[in-house]
ROSE-4610 file (N, C-alpha, C; in Angstrom, 1 decimal, always signed):
// ROSE-4610
residu = [M/M/M/P/P/P/T/T/T/P/P/P/S/S/S/G/G/G/P/P/P/M/M/M/L/L/L/F/F/F/R/R/R/H/H/H/L/L/L/S/S/S/V/V/V/F/F/F/Q/Q/Q/R/R/R/L/L/L/L/L/L/I/I/I/G/G/G/T/T/T/L/L/L/L/L/L/I/I/I/V/V/V/A/A/A/F/F/F/S/S/S/I/I/I/V/V/V/L/L/L/G/G/G/Y/Y/Y/S/S/S/T/T/T/L/L/L/S/S/S/L/L/L/M/M/M/R/R/R/D/D/D/M/M/M/A/A/A/E/E/E/D/D/D/A/A/A/N/N/N/T/T/T/V/V/V/Y/Y/Y/R/R/R/H/H/H/T/T/T/F/F/F/I/I/I/A/A/A/T/T/T/R/R/R/S/S/S/L/L/L/Q/Q/Q/Q/Q/Q/A/A/A/K/K/K/E/E/E/S/S/S/V/V/V/E/E/E/R/R/R/M/M/M/R/R/R/A/A/A/A/A/A/M/M/M/R/R/R/E/E/E/Q/Q/Q/I/I/I/I/I/I/E/E/E/V/V/V/D/D/D/E/E/E/T/T/T/I/I/I/K/K/K/A/A/A/E/E/E/Q/Q/Q/V/V/V/A/A/A/T/T/T/L/L/L/R/R/R/R/R/R/E/E/E/E/E/E/R/R/R/L/L/L/F/F/F/H/H/H/D/D/D/C/C/C/M/M/M/D/D/D/A/A/A/V/V/V/R/R/R/A/A/A/N/N/N/F/F/F/R/R/R/G/G/G/N/N/N/P/P/P/A/A/A/L/L/L/I/I/I/D/D/D/A/A/A/L/L/L/A/A/A/N/N/N/R/R/R/Y/Y/Y/D/D/D/D/D/D/F/F/F/L/L/L/S/S/S/M/M/M/R/R/R/D/D/D/R/R/R/A/A/A/M/M/M/T/T/T/M/M/M/A/A/A/E/E/E/N/N/N/R/R/R/E/E/E/I/I/I/Q/Q/Q/E/E/E/A/A/A/W/W/W/R/R/R/L/L/L/T/T/T/E/E/E/S/S/S/S/S/S/P/P/P/Q/Q/Q/N/N/N/P/P/P/A/A/A/D/D/D/L/L/L/L/L/L/L/L/L/H/H/H/A/A/A/I/I/I/D/D/D/D/D/D/L/L/L/M/M/M/H/H/H/A/A/A/A/A/A/R/R/R/S/S/S/T/T/T/A/A/A/E/E/E/H/H/H/F/F/F/F/F/F/Q/Q/Q/S/S/S/S/S/S/V/V/V/A/A/A/E/E/E/N/N/N/R/R/R/T/T/T/T/T/T/M/M/M/F/F/F/K/K/K/A/A/A/I/I/I/A/A/A/A/A/A/Y/Y/Y/G/G/G/L/L/L/F/F/F/C/C/C/A/A/A/L/L/L/V/V/V/V/V/V/A/A/A/I/I/I/T/T/T/Y/Y/Y/L/L/L/V/V/V/S/S/S/W/W/W/S/S/S/I/I/I/R/R/R/R/R/R/R/R/R/L/L/L/L/L/L/A/A/A/L/L/L/T/T/T/D/D/D/C/C/C/V/V/V]
num = [1/1/1/2/2/2/3/3/3/4/4/4/5/5/5/6/6/6/7/7/7/8/8/8/9/9/9/10/10/10/11/11/11/12/12/12/13/13/13/14/14/14/15/15/15/16/16/16/17/17/17/18/18/18/19/19/19/20/20/20/21/21/21/22/22/22/23/23/23/24/24/24/25/25/25/26/26/26/27/27/27/28/28/28/29/29/29/30/30/30/31/31/31/32/32/32/33/33/33/34/34/34/35/35/35/36/36/36/37/37/37/38/38/38/39/39/39/40/40/40/41/41/41/42/42/42/43/43/43/44/44/44/45/45/45/46/46/46/47/47/47/48/48/48/49/49/49/50/50/50/51/51/51/52/52/52/53/53/53/54/54/54/55/55/55/56/56/56/57/57/57/58/58/58/59/59/59/60/60/60/61/61/61/62/62/62/63/63/63/64/64/64/65/65/65/66/66/66/67/67/67/68/68/68/69/69/69/70/70/70/71/71/71/72/72/72/73/73/73/74/74/74/75/75/75/76/76/76/77/77/77/78/78/78/79/79/79/80/80/80/81/81/81/82/82/82/83/83/83/84/84/84/85/85/85/86/86/86/87/87/87/88/88/88/89/89/89/90/90/90/91/91/91/92/92/92/93/93/93/94/94/94/95/95/95/96/96/96/97/97/97/98/98/98/99/99/99/100/100/100/101/101/101/102/102/102/103/103/103/104/104/104/105/105/105/106/106/106/107/107/107/108/108/108/109/109/109/110/110/110/111/111/111/112/112/112/113/113/113/114/114/114/115/115/115/116/116/116/117/117/117/118/118/118/119/119/119/120/120/120/121/121/121/122/122/122/123/123/123/124/124/124/125/125/125/126/126/126/127/127/127/128/128/128/129/129/129/130/130/130/131/131/131/132/132/132/133/133/133/134/134/134/135/135/135/136/136/136/137/137/137/138/138/138/139/139/139/140/140/140/141/141/141/142/142/142/143/143/143/144/144/144/145/145/145/146/146/146/147/147/147/148/148/148/149/149/149/150/150/150/151/151/151/152/152/152/153/153/153/154/154/154/155/155/155/156/156/156/157/157/157/158/158/158/159/159/159/160/160/160/161/161/161/162/162/162/163/163/163/164/164/164/165/165/165/166/166/166/167/167/167/168/168/168/169/169/169/170/170/170/171/171/171/172/172/172/173/173/173/174/174/174/175/175/175/176/176/176/177/177/177/178/178/178/179/179/179/180/180/180/181/181/181/182/182/182/183/183/183/184/184/184/185/185/185/186/186/186/187/187/187/188/188/188/189/189/189/190/190/190/191/191/191/192/192/192/193/193/193/194/194/194/195/195/195/196/196/196/197/197/197/198/198/198/199/199/199/200/200/200/201/201/201/202/202/202/203/203/203/204/204/204/205/205/205/206/206/206/207/207/207/208/208/208/209/209/209/210/210/210/211/211/211/212/212/212/213/213/213/214/214/214/215/215/215/216/216/216/217/217/217/218/218/218/219/219/219/220/220/220/221/221/221/222/222/222/223/223/223/224/224/224/225/225/225/226/226/226/227/227/227/228/228/228/229/229/229/230/230/230]
x = [-67.3/-66.5/-65.0/-64.6/-63.4/-61.9/-61.4/-59.9/-58.8/-58.6/-58.0/-56.7/-55.8/-55.0/-53.4/-52.6/-51.2/-50.2/-49.1/-47.8/-47.8/-47.0/-46.9/-46.4/-45.5/-44.5/-45.6/-46.4/-46.9/-49.0/-48.5/-50.3/-51.2/-50.5/-50.9/-50.4/-50.0/-48.7/-50.1/-49.9/-50.7/-49.8/-50.5/-50.1/-48.8/-49.0/-47.9/-46.5/-46.7/-46.2/-45.3/-45.4/-45.7/-44.9/-45.2/-44.2/-43.3/-43.0/-41.6/-40.6/-41.3/-40.1/-39.8/-40.3/-40.0/-39.1/-39.3/-38.6/-37.0/-37.2/-35.6/-35.1/-35.7/-35.0/-34.7/-35.1/-34.4/-33.3/-33.5/-32.4/-31.3/-31.7/-30.3/-29.4/-30.3/-29.7/-28.9/-29.2/-28.6/-27.1/-27.2/-26.2/-24.9/-25.5/-24.9/-24.0/-25.0/-24.7/-23.2/-23.7/-22.4/-21.0/-21.6/-20.0/-19.3/-20.2/-19.1/-19.2/-19.2/-18.6/-17.6/-17.4/-16.3/-15.3/-15.5/-14.5/-13.8/-14.6/-14.6/-13.2/-14.0/-13.4/-11.5/-11.5/-10.6/-9.3/-9.8/-9.0/-8.2/-9.2/-9.1/-7.9/-8.1/-7.0/-6.0/-5.8/-4.4/-3.8/-4.5/-4.3/-3.0/-3.9/-3.2/-2.0/-2.6/-1.1/+0.0/+0.2/+1.1/+1.7/+1.0/+1.3/+2.2/+1.6/+2.5/+3.9/+3.6/+5.2/+6.2/+5.6/+6.7/+6.7/+6.1/+6.8/+7.1/+6.5/+7.4/+8.4/+7.9/+9.3/+10.4/+10.2/+11.0/+12.1/+11.1/+12.1/+13.2/+12.4/+12.9/+14.1/+13.8/+14.9/+15.9/+15.6/+16.7/+17.9/+17.0/+17.8/+18.4/+18.0/+18.8/+20.2/+19.8/+21.1/+22.1/+21.5/+22.5/+23.3/+22.8/+23.6/+24.1/+23.9/+24.5/+26.2/+26.0/+27.1/+27.9/+27.4/+28.1/+28.7/+28.2/+28.9/+30.1/+30.0/+30.9/+32.1/+31.8/+33.0/+33.7/+32.6/+34.0/+34.7/+34.0/+34.7/+35.6/+35.8/+36.7/+38.1/+37.5/+38.7/+39.3/+38.6/+39.0/+40.4/+39.7/+40.6/+42.2/+41.7/+43.0/+44.2/+43.5/+44.3/+44.9/+43.8/+44.0/+44.7/+45.6/+46.8/+46.0/+45.2/+45.1/+43.7/+44.9/+44.4/+42.3/+42.3/+41.4/+40.2/+40.3/+39.2/+39.4/+40.3/+40.2/+39.6/+39.3/+38.9/+37.2/+37.0/+35.3/+35.1/+35.9/+35.9/+35.2/+35.7/+36.2/+34.2/+34.0/+32.4/+31.5/+32.1/+30.8/+30.5/+31.5/+31.6/+31.0/+31.1/+30.2/+29.1/+29.0/+27.0/+26.8/+27.1/+26.9/+26.3/+27.3/+27.0/+26.2/+25.6/+24.3/+23.1/+23.5/+22.0/+21.8/+22.6/+22.9/+22.0/+22.3/+21.8/+20.7/+19.9/+18.9/+17.5/+18.2/+18.0/+17.8/+19.0/+18.6/+17.6/+17.8/+16.2/+14.7/+14.9/+13.5/+13.0/+14.1/+14.0/+13.3/+14.4/+13.9/+12.6/+11.8/+10.4/+9.6/+9.9/+9.1/+9.0/+10.3/+10.4/+9.4/+9.0/+8.2/+8.4/+9.8/+10.4/+11.0/+12.2/+13.0/+14.0/+13.6/+15.1/+16.2/+16.5/+18.0/+18.6/+18.1/+18.6/+19.0/+18.6/+19.2/+20.0/+20.2/+21.3/+22.5/+22.5/+23.2/+24.0/+22.8/+23.3/+24.1/+24.0/+25.0/+25.7/+26.3/+27.6/+28.1/+27.9/+28.2/+28.5/+27.7/+28.5/+29.7/+29.4/+30.8/+31.9/+32.0/+33.2/+33.6/+32.4/+33.2/+33.3/+33.4/+33.6/+35.3/+35.2/+36.7/+37.6/+37.0/+37.8/+38.1/+36.9/+37.5/+38.8/+38.4/+39.4/+40.7/+40.9/+42.2/+43.1/+42.1/+42.5/+43.0/+41.9/+42.9/+44.1/+44.1/+45.3/+46.2/+46.3/+47.1/+47.7/+46.8/+46.6/+47.4/+47.1/+48.3/+49.4/+49.8/+51.2/+51.4/+50.8/+51.6/+51.6/+51.0/+50.7/+49.4/+50.0/+48.5/+47.9/+49.1/+48.7/+48.0/+48.6/+48.2/+46.4/+46.6/+45.5/+44.3/+44.3/+43.4/+43.5/+44.5/+44.0/+42.8/+42.8/+42.4/+40.5/+40.5/+39.4/+38.6/+39.4/+38.8/+37.5/+36.7/+35.6/+36.2/+35.9/+35.8/+34.5/+35.4/+33.8/+33.9/+35.0/+35.3/+35.6/+35.2/+35.7/+34.4/+34.3/+33.3/+32.4/+33.3/+31.4/+30.9/+31.3/+30.6/+29.5/+30.1/+29.4/+28.1/+28.7/+27.5/+26.7/+26.6/+25.9/+24.9/+25.3/+25.0/+24.1/+24.1/+23.5/+22.6/+22.5/+21.4/+20.1/+20.7/+19.8/+19.0/+19.9/+19.0/+17.6/+18.2/+17.3/+15.8/+16.6/+15.3/+14.7/+15.0/+14.3/+14.0/+13.8/+13.0/+12.3/+12.3/+11.2/+10.2/+10.3/+9.8/+8.9/+9.5/+8.4/+7.4/+8.1/+6.7/+6.2/+6.4/+5.3/+4.4/+4.7/+3.9/+2.7/+3.4/+2.5/+1.9/+2.1/+1.1/+0.2/+0.4/-0.7/-1.4/-1.3/-1.8/-3.2/-2.6/-3.3/-4.5/-4.1/-4.6/-5.6/-5.7/-6.5/-7.5/-7.1/-8.2/-8.9/-8.2/-8.7/-9.9/-9.8/-10.7/-11.7/-11.8/-12.8/-14.0/-12.9/-13.7/-14.4/-13.6/-14.3/-15.6/-15.3/-16.6/-17.9/-17.6/-18.7/-19.6/-18.8/-19.3/-19.9/-19.8/-20.3/-21.9/-21.6/-22.8/-23.7/-23.0/-24.3/-24.5/-23.8/-24.5/-25.9/-25.3/-26.3/-27.5/-27.9/-28.7/-29.5/-29.0/-29.4/-30.0/-29.5/-30.1/-31.5/-31.5/-32.4/-33.4/-33.4/-34.4/-34.8/-34.0/-34.6/-35.8/-35.1/-36.3/-37.1/-37.1/-38.3/-39.3/-38.8/-39.3/-39.9/-39.5/-39.9/-40.8/-41.0/-42.3/-43.1/-43.2/-44.0/-44.8/-44.1/-44.4/-45.2/-45.1/-45.8/-46.7/-46.8/-47.7/-49.1/-48.6/-49.4/-50.4/-49.6/-50.2/-50.8/-50.4/-51.7/-52.8/-52.9/-53.8/-55.2/-54.3/-55.0/-56.1/-55.3/-55.9/-56.8/-56.7/-57.7/-58.3/-58.3/-59.5/-60.8/-60.2/-61.1/-61.7/-61.1/-61.5/-62.6/-62.3/-63.2/-64.6/-64.3/-65.5/-66.4/-66.0/-66.5/-67.7/-66.8/-67.5/-68.8]
y = [-1.6/-2.2/-1.6/-1.5/-0.5/-1.5/-0.4/-1.0/-2.2/-3.1/-3.7/-2.9/-2.9/-2.6/-3.2/-2.7/-3.4/-2.9/-3.7/-3.2/-1.7/-1.5/-0.2/+0.8/+0.3/+0.8/+1.5/+0.9/+1.0/+1.3/+1.8/+1.8/+3.2/+4.2/+5.7/+6.0/+5.3/+5.4/+4.8/+5.9/+5.9/+5.0/+4.5/+3.2/+4.0/+5.0/+5.6/+5.5/+5.4/+5.8/+4.3/+3.7/+2.2/+2.2/+1.7/+1.4/+2.4/+3.6/+4.6/+4.1/+3.9/+3.5/+1.6/+0.9/-0.7/-0.4/+0.3/+0.7/+1.5/+2.2/+2.8/+1.8/+1.1/+0.2/-1.1/-1.4/-2.6/-1.6/-0.5/-0.1/+0.4/+1.1/+1.1/-0.6/-1.2/-2.8/-3.0/-3.0/-2.8/-2.0/-1.1/+0.1/-0.5/-1.4/-1.7/-3.2/-3.9/-5.3/-5.3/-4.2/-3.2/-3.3/-2.5/-1.7/-2.8/-4.1/-4.9/-5.7/-6.1/-6.8/-6.2/-4.6/-4.3/-4.4/-4.1/-4.0/-5.9/-6.5/-7.9/-7.9/-7.7/-8.1/-6.8/-5.7/-4.9/-5.7/-6.3/-7.0/-8.6/-8.8/-10.4/-9.7/-8.6/-8.2/-7.6/-7.0/-6.9/-7.9/-9.1/-10.2/-11.0/-10.9/-11.6/-10.5/-9.1/-8.2/-8.8/-9.0/-9.2/-10.5/-11.6/-12.7/-12.7/-12.0/-11.4/-10.7/-10.0/-9.1/-10.0/-10.8/-11.9/-12.7/-13.3/-14.5/-14.4/-13.4/-13.3/-12.1/-11.1/-10.0/-10.2/-10.7/-10.9/-11.8/-13.1/-14.6/-14.2/-13.7/-13.1/-12.2/-11.1/-10.4/-11.2/-12.5/-12.4/-13.6/-14.0/-15.1/-14.3/-12.9/-12.3/-11.4/-11.4/-10.3/-12.0/-13.4/-14.7/-14.7/-14.6/-14.7/-13.3/-12.2/-11.3/-11.5/-12.2/-12.4/-13.2/-14.6/-15.3/-14.8/-13.6/-13.1/-12.1/-11.9/-11.0/-11.6/-12.8/-13.6/-14.0/-14.4/-15.1/-14.0/-12.9/-11.5/-11.3/-11.1/-11.0/-11.9/-13.2/-14.3/-13.9/-13.7/-13.6/-12.3/-11.6/-10.1/-10.5/-11.3/-11.7/-12.4/-13.1/-14.0/-13.2/-12.1/-11.3/-10.6/-10.2/-9.0/-8.3/-8.6/-7.2/-6.3/-5.2/-3.7/-3.6/-3.7/-3.5/-4.5/-5.8/-6.7/-6.8/-6.3/-5.9/-4.7/-3.8/-2.6/-3.1/-3.8/-4.5/-5.3/-5.6/-6.5/-5.7/-4.7/-3.8/-3.0/-2.6/-2.6/-3.2/-4.4/-5.6/-5.8/-5.5/-5.5/-4.2/-3.4/-2.1/-2.7/-2.9/-2.8/-4.1/-4.7/-6.0/-5.6/-4.6/-4.4/-3.4/-2.4/-1.5/-2.8/-3.5/-4.7/-5.2/-5.6/-6.4/-5.3/-4.0/-2.7/-2.5/-2.6/-2.8/-4.1/-5.2/-6.3/-6.5/-5.8/-5.8/-5.3/-3.7/-2.7/-3.2/-4.2/-4.8/-5.8/-6.2/-7.4/-6.7/-5.5/-4.9/-4.4/-4.1/-3.3/-4.5/-5.7/-6.7/-8.1/-8.0/-9.2/-9.1/-9.9/-9.7/-10.8/-11.3/-12.3/-11.5/-11.6/-11.6/-10.3/-9.3/-8.3/-8.3/-9.1/-9.1/-10.2/-11.6/-11.9/-11.1/-10.1/-8.8/-8.3/-8.2/-7.7/-8.3/-9.5/-10.8/-10.7/-11.0/-10.8/-9.7/-8.6/-7.3/-7.5/-8.1/-7.9/-8.7/-9.8/-11.1/-10.5/-9.7/-8.7/-7.9/-7.3/-6.1/-7.1/-8.1/-9.2/-9.9/-9.6/-10.5/-9.1/-8.0/-7.0/-6.5/-6.9/-6.7/-7.5/-8.6/-9.9/-9.5/-9.3/-8.6/-8.0/-6.3/-5.7/-6.2/-7.1/-7.4/-8.6/-9.0/-10.0/-8.9/-7.9/-7.2/-6.3/-5.8/-5.7/-6.4/-7.4/-8.4/-8.6/-8.7/-8.9/-7.5/-6.4/-5.3/-5.3/-6.2/-6.1/-7.9/-8.2/-9.2/-11.0/-10.9/-11.7/-12.4/-13.3/-13.6/-14.8/-15.8/-17.1/-16.8/-15.8/-15.6/-15.6/-14.3/-13.8/-14.4/-15.4/-16.7/-17.8/-18.0/-18.7/-18.2/-16.5/-16.5/-15.8/-16.6/-16.4/-18.0/-18.5/-20.5/-20.4/-21.3/-21.7/-22.8/-22.3/-22.9/-22.4/-23.1/-23.3/-21.6/-21.1/-19.9/-18.6/-18.6/-17.9/-17.1/-15.6/-14.5/-15.3/-14.8/-15.0/-16.7/-17.3/-18.8/-18.6/-17.9/-17.1/-16.7/-15.7/-14.8/-15.4/-16.1/-17.3/-17.8/-18.9/-19.2/-18.3/-17.0/-16.2/-15.9/-15.9/-16.1/-16.8/-17.7/-19.3/-19.2/-19.0/-19.1/-18.0/-17.0/-15.5/-16.2/-16.3/-17.6/-18.6/-19.0/-20.5/-19.9/-18.8/-18.2/-17.1/-16.6/-15.8/-17.3/-18.4/-19.3/-19.7/-20.1/-20.2/-19.6/-17.8/-17.1/-17.0/-17.2/-16.8/-18.0/-19.3/-20.7/-20.4/-19.4/-19.0/-18.3/-16.9/-16.1/-16.9/-17.9/-18.2/-19.3/-19.6/-20.7/-19.8/-18.7/-17.4/-17.1/-16.6/-16.4/-16.9/-18.2/-19.4/-19.2/-19.6/-19.6/-18.1/-16.5/-15.9/-15.7/-15.9/-15.9/-17.0/-18.3/-18.7/-18.5/-17.7/-17.0/-16.0/-15.0/-14.1/-14.3/-15.5/-16.4/-16.6/-16.8/-17.7/-15.9/-15.1/-14.2/-13.3/-13.5/-12.9/-13.3/-15.1/-15.6/-15.4/-15.4/-15.0/-13.6/-12.9/-11.5/-11.2/-12.1/-12.2/-12.7/-14.1/-14.4/-13.6/-13.1/-11.7/-10.9/-10.6/-9.5/-9.9/-11.2/-11.9/-11.2/-12.4/-12.6/-11.3/-9.9/-9.2/-8.0/-8.6/-7.9/-9.1/-10.4/-11.1/-10.3/-10.3/-9.9/-8.2/-7.0/-5.9/-6.3/-6.7/-7.4/-7.7/-8.5/-9.3/-8.3/-7.5/-6.7/-5.4/-5.3/-4.0/-4.6/-6.0/-6.0/-6.5/-7.0/-7.5/-5.9/-5.0/-3.4/-3.4/-3.1/-3.0/-3.9/-4.7/-5.8/-5.0/-5.7/-5.2/-4.0/-3.0/-1.8/-1.4/-2.4/-2.5/-3.4/-4.7/-5.4/-4.2/-3.1/-2.7/-1.6/-0.8/+0.1/-1.2/-2.1/-2.9/-3.3/-3.7/-3.4/-2.8/-1.4/-0.5/+0.6/-0.3/-0.3/-1.2]
z = [+15.8/+16.7/+16.9/+18.4/+18.2/+17.4/+16.8/+16.4/+18.1/+17.6/+18.4/+18.4/+19.3/+19.5/+19.3/+18.0/+17.5/+18.9/+18.5/+18.8/+19.7/+20.5/+21.1/+19.8/+19.2/+18.4/+17.2/+16.7/+15.6/+16.0/+17.5/+17.5/+16.9/+17.2/+16.6/+15.7/+14.7/+13.2/+12.5/+11.1/+10.5/+9.3/+8.3/+7.4/+6.8/+6.2/+5.5/+6.3/+7.5/+8.9/+8.9/+9.1/+9.1/+8.3/+6.9/+6.0/+6.0/+6.1/+5.9/+7.2/+8.3/+9.4/+9.1/+8.4/+8.5/+7.0/+6.1/+4.9/+5.2/+6.5/+6.9/+7.7/+8.7/+9.0/+8.4/+7.3/+6.1/+6.0/+5.4/+4.8/+5.7/+7.3/+7.9/+8.7/+8.5/+8.9/+7.3/+6.2/+5.4/+5.3/+5.9/+5.8/+6.8/+8.0/+8.7/+8.5/+7.6/+7.2/+6.0/+5.1/+4.3/+4.8/+5.9/+6.3/+7.0/+7.5/+8.6/+7.0/+5.9/+5.5/+4.6/+4.1/+3.7/+4.7/+6.3/+7.0/+7.0/+7.0/+7.4/+5.7/+5.2/+3.6/+3.5/+4.2/+4.2/+5.1/+6.1/+6.9/+6.4/+6.0/+4.6/+3.9/+3.5/+2.2/+2.6/+4.0/+5.0/+5.1/+5.5/+5.5/+4.5/+3.4/+2.1/+1.7/+1.9/+1.4/+2.3/+3.8/+4.4/+4.2/+4.4/+3.7/+2.3/+1.4/+0.2/+0.0/+0.9/+1.2/+2.0/+2.7/+3.8/+3.2/+2.2/+1.7/+0.1/-0.2/-1.8/-1.9/-1.5/-1.4/-0.8/+0.5/+1.6/+1.4/+0.8/+0.5/-0.9/-1.7/-3.1/-2.9/-2.2/-1.8/-1.1/-0.3/+0.1/-0.4/-1.4/-2.4/-3.4/-3.7/-4.6/-3.9/-2.5/-2.3/-1.9/-1.8/-1.6/-3.1/-4.2/-5.5/-5.7/-5.0/-4.8/-4.6/-3.1/-2.5/-3.1/-3.9/-4.8/-5.7/-6.2/-7.5/-7.3/-6.5/-5.4/-5.4/-4.6/-4.0/-5.2/-6.6/-7.5/-8.4/-8.4/-9.3/-8.2/-7.1/-6.3/-6.2/-6.2/-6.2/-8.1/-9.0/-10.5/-10.6/-9.7/-10.0/-8.9/-8.0/-7.2/-8.1/-9.5/-10.4/-11.4/-11.6/-13.1/-13.3/-14.1/-14.4/-15.7/-16.2/-17.4/-16.7/-16.6/-16.2/-16.2/-17.7/-18.6/-17.4/-17.6/-16.6/-15.7/-15.2/-13.6/-13.2/-14.3/-14.0/-13.9/-15.0/-15.1/-14.0/-13.3/-12.0/-11.0/-11.2/-9.7/-9.9/-11.2/-11.4/-11.0/-11.1/-10.9/-9.4/-8.3/-7.3/-7.1/-7.3/-6.7/-7.3/-8.7/-8.8/-8.0/-7.4/-6.5/-5.0/-5.1/-3.9/-3.3/-4.6/-4.5/-4.8/-5.2/-5.2/-4.2/-3.1/-2.0/-1.0/-1.2/-0.1/-0.5/-1.8/-2.0/-1.8/-1.7/-1.0/+0.3/+1.0/+2.1/+3.0/+1.8/+2.2/+2.0/+1.1/+0.8/+2.2/+2.4/+3.2/+4.9/+5.1/+6.6/+6.5/+4.9/+4.9/+5.1/+5.0/+4.3/+5.3/+6.1/+7.1/+8.3/+8.4/+9.9/+11.1/+10.9/+11.9/+12.7/+13.3/+14.8/+13.4/+14.2/+13.9/+13.8/+14.8/+15.4/+14.2/+13.3/+12.7/+11.2/+11.2/+10.5/+10.5/+11.8/+12.2/+12.4/+12.5/+12.8/+11.0/+10.0/+8.6/+8.2/+8.9/+8.4/+9.3/+10.2/+10.8/+10.2/+9.5/+8.7/+7.5/+6.8/+5.5/+6.0/+6.8/+7.4/+7.3/+8.3/+7.7/+6.5/+6.0/+4.9/+3.5/+4.0/+3.1/+3.8/+4.7/+5.8/+5.2/+4.4/+4.1/+2.5/+2.1/+0.9/+0.4/+1.3/+1.2/+1.8/+2.8/+3.0/+1.7/+1.1/-0.1/-1.5/-1.6/-2.9/-2.3/-0.7/-0.8/-0.8/-0.4/-0.6/-2.2/-2.9/-4.3/-4.9/-4.4/-5.4/-4.5/-3.7/-3.2/-3.7/-4.3/-5.4/-4.1/-3.3/-2.3/-2.4/-4.0/-4.7/-3.9/-3.6/-2.7/-1.4/-0.7/+0.5/+0.6/-0.6/-0.7/-1.4/-2.1/-2.7/-1.5/-0.5/+0.3/+1.7/+1.7/+2.3/+2.2/+0.8/+0.2/-0.4/+0.1/+0.6/+1.3/+0.6/+1.3/+2.4/+3.5/+4.9/+5.7/+7.2/+7.6/+8.7/+8.5/+9.1/+8.4/+7.0/+5.9/+6.0/+6.0/+6.2/+5.2/+4.0/+2.8/+3.2/+3.8/+4.0/+5.1/+6.1/+7.2/+6.6/+5.8/+5.6/+4.6/+3.7/+2.8/+3.9/+5.3/+6.0/+6.9/+7.4/+7.6/+6.3/+5.6/+4.6/+4.2/+4.5/+4.6/+5.8/+6.8/+8.0/+8.0/+8.0/+7.8/+6.5/+5.8/+4.7/+5.5/+5.7/+6.7/+7.6/+8.4/+9.3/+8.8/+7.2/+6.4/+6.1/+5.6/+5.3/+6.3/+7.7/+9.0/+9.2/+9.3/+9.2/+9.1/+7.5/+6.2/+6.3/+6.9/+7.3/+8.2/+9.6/+10.4/+9.9/+9.4/+8.7/+8.2/+7.0/+6.6/+7.3/+8.1/+9.0/+9.5/+10.2/+10.9/+10.2/+8.9/+7.8/+7.1/+7.2/+6.8/+8.2/+9.7/+10.2/+10.5/+10.2/+10.5/+9.2/+8.1/+7.3/+7.5/+7.7/+8.0/+9.4/+10.1/+11.4/+11.0/+10.0/+8.9/+8.2/+7.5/+6.7/+7.4/+9.1/+9.8/+10.2/+10.5/+10.7/+9.8/+8.4/+7.3/+7.4/+7.5/+7.6/+8.5/+9.6/+10.7/+10.6/+9.9/+10.0/+8.9/+8.0/+6.7/+7.2/+8.2/+8.5/+9.7/+10.0/+11.1/+10.7/+9.4/+8.6/+8.1/+7.7/+7.1/+7.9/+9.0/+10.4/+11.1/+10.9/+10.8/+10.4/+9.2/+7.5/+7.7/+7.5/+7.7/+9.2/+10.2/+11.6/+11.5/+10.6/+10.5/+9.6/+8.2/+7.0/+7.8/+8.8/+9.4/+10.4/+11.3/+12.1/+11.7/+10.7/+9.7/+8.6/+8.4/+7.9/+8.7/+9.5/+11.0/+11.6/+11.6/+12.0/+11.1/+10.0/+8.4/+8.3/+8.8/+8.1/+9.4/+10.5/+11.2/+11.3/+11.0/+10.9/+9.6/+8.5/+7.1/+7.5/+8.0/+8.8/+10.0/+10.6/+11.0/+10.7/+9.7/+8.3/+7.9/+7.6/+5.9/+7.4/+9.0/+9.4/+9.7/+9.6/+10.2/+8.7/+8.0/+6.3/+6.5]
């Protein structure tokens, strides 16, 4: 009895060759699925890192910068009325230390903030105005113009220190808004990624079943043909 024809792919192949091809196809699909899964996981990790850096590092650095400005303002006002040279030297050291901290915080903000960079430039301009006001107040205090220096540093809507603090608050609000946008986008992308992973896994399972069926079917037909011949 002649051997019935199987699928064109397996017609002239031995049982070993058919098993080998089926195994290699399954391994190849496994590699593709694994690579796709790793790529999806990498994208999710990058999204999480972006949200973390913008949400945590940028906003934390802005909060530290704001606190630094408040400490500089307090030290500056104390220095205006201070008469002890030792204490005044300590206050100057405090101002210099807070300046370095402020610059470090702003460097961290520039590196991690994902919003409008013009807001950072505006804050930098406000900080320059604050330093100019501080220098004028210190010069007045050295010239014993204590009342004028004190009035210059008093809180008001146009005071450079208050404007600087407001600019920091605006940037923090923008950072939180951008972080919320990133978070919502990340949630949507992660949901899409999950669906893609499920679809890829389902396709992989279907291909494994199909390959297993085709190989088993072709082997079964060959074995049945040999049995009939015997």
